[in-house]
N, C-alpha and C positions, 0 to 999 in steps of 0.2 A: 265118231258121233255118239259115243256112249262109253260107258265104264266096263271094261272087258271082265273085271273081277266080279261083277254082279250079273251081267247079262251073258248068257251062254251061247247065243247064236251069233257067229261072226261071219259077215258077208263081205265079198268084194263086189262093188257096184260100178258098172261102166255106163255112162250117160252122155247124152247130147244136151247142150244148154244153149239158150238164147238170152243175150244180155238186153239187146234191142232189136229193131228191124235190120240193123246193118251188122251187128256183131253176134256171132254164134261160134260154138266150138264143141270139143269134146272134153270130158273129164272122167275122173274115177275117184273112188273113195272106199274106205271100209266102214261098215256100219255094224254096231253091235245091237242085238235085240234080246229080249227076254222071252221071245217065242219065234217060231220059224215063219218064213214067208210061205204062205199058203194060198193067198187070194190076191185078186186084183186090188182090192182095197189096201192090202198091205203095201203093194208097190206104189200106190198113190200116196200113202202116208209118208213113205221114204222119199218119194219125189219132192213132196212139200217140204220136208226137213232139209233136203239139199238146196232147194230153191230159196228158203228163208236164210239159211246159213251163208249162202254165197251171194245173195242179193242179185239174182238173175230172174228174168221174166218167166221163163219156162224151163222145165227139166223133163227129159224123156229117158227113162231107163231102157238101155239097149240090151243089157245082159247083167246077170248076177250069179255068183257062185258062192256056195257056203265054203268057208275055210276051216 
């Protein structure tokens, strides 16, 4: 979800997602950021990026780890 050459914080993100009221599942991805995750707002921003990119209704981050 970003360019690793420019952004220096690399994270593995595990999340739950809901496509609609009948379809839901698990997912994971890696995220590159130019600043560390330090607040709830940071996680909300990442959730929104994942939601938009994957075309799902809802994303909930279960865990993340800096790589």
